[in-house]
N, C-alpha and C positions, 0 to 999 in steps of 0.2 A: 152097631156102629154109632156113637154120639156126634148129635150135628148140633152146634150151637152156634155159628156163624159164619160169613163167607165173605173173603176180603178180596176186592180186586186190588192188584198188584199193579203197579205204575210201571215198573223196571220192565212188564211184559205188556207195554203198552205206550213204549217210549220207542220209536225209528231210530232215533240215534244211538241204540243199545244192539242194533239187529247183528252186529256182529259177536256179543256176547249173549245175546238171550232171544228165545224166539217171539215172535211178536204177532196179538193176536190183530185178524184184522174184522174180527165180527163185532158188533156193538157190547157194552160191558154184558145188557140186556141178554144177548144171545148167549155170552160166556155164563151167564148167572142159569139161564135155561138149560144150556149142556148140562150143567153139575147137577140141577134139580132133576132131570132125564136120568143122570147115571145114577143118584141116588136111590130114586123112586126105584129104579128097575134093578140095583143092586148089581150093577155094575162091575163089583170088587174083586182085589185082587186078594189071592187067600193068604192069611195070616198078616197082614201090612193094609196099614190105615190109606189105602189109594185106590180112587175112582177113574175110571174111562170113560168117555165118550166119544161120539163120532155122529155128523150128519151123513154121513157117508161119501163116497170116492166123487159126487156132483157137487160137493160143498165145502169149500176151503174154509178153513176156520180161523188159518195163521201164514207166516211164512218165518224161514231163518235163513242165516248164509249158511251155505253148505260149501267149503272152500270160497269160492269167487262171485259161484251163483246163488242166486235166489232161486229157494226152494219151495213150494208150497206146501202146507200142511191140513191135515185131515182127521188129524185124532188127538184129543186133549187129556191130559192126567191130570188129575187133582190130590193134592196131600194135603196134610196137616200141618198144625206145628206141633210142639213137643207134646203138648197137653191131650192133643186129637179131639179139640175143640173146634178151632176156627182152621174152616177150609183156606186155599186159593188153588189155582190152576194155569197151566198154560198150553201152548200146543206144542206136540211133539212129533218127531219124522221117529217111524218104530225102527231103534238101534239098541242095542244092548241092552239097557234099563229101561227103556222107554217101550217095550213091548206087551202089549195087553196081555192078560191071562188065556189061555186055552177057552175057559168058562165063558168069558166075555166074547171071544170071538167067534165063537159057536151061537151067544145071545144074537148078537149082531145080524150073522148068517141065519138065522130062525128070522127073524125081524126085517130083513130084506136088505139092512143097512148098507153089507158087504156080500160079495158074491165069492163063491168059493177059490175062484183067482185071487181075488183081493184077500181074502185068509190066509193063501200061501204066499203069498206078498208081506203081507205084516210078519206072519211066523218068519220070513227070511231076511226080514227088515228093509224091504224094498217098496214101500205102500207110497 
């Protein structure tokens, strides 16, 4: 995987856009640090330029609007531009396309970032 740059995107840091995009609640430094950990630990999707990260169930990293209620987010997804050189990320709720791969969930479990119940919930889109 090639890494040349990381870009903090303002659209995931503007509370006025919370109805359209998830919002980071951690600092830009923490956003970047989560990316670095994911990159170094190889928390990747197979055959896709995606990285996944978390600080665990106890450490909220973002929020989004889920219908009419605010939902706390604990998982970050990182993707690249079309050239696969510049990365950016955003907090996600594990639903449909935002469920980390089994390999990543197993590594998080081994590292103690999640437990077996969390792993099952993430797989089922309910973390």
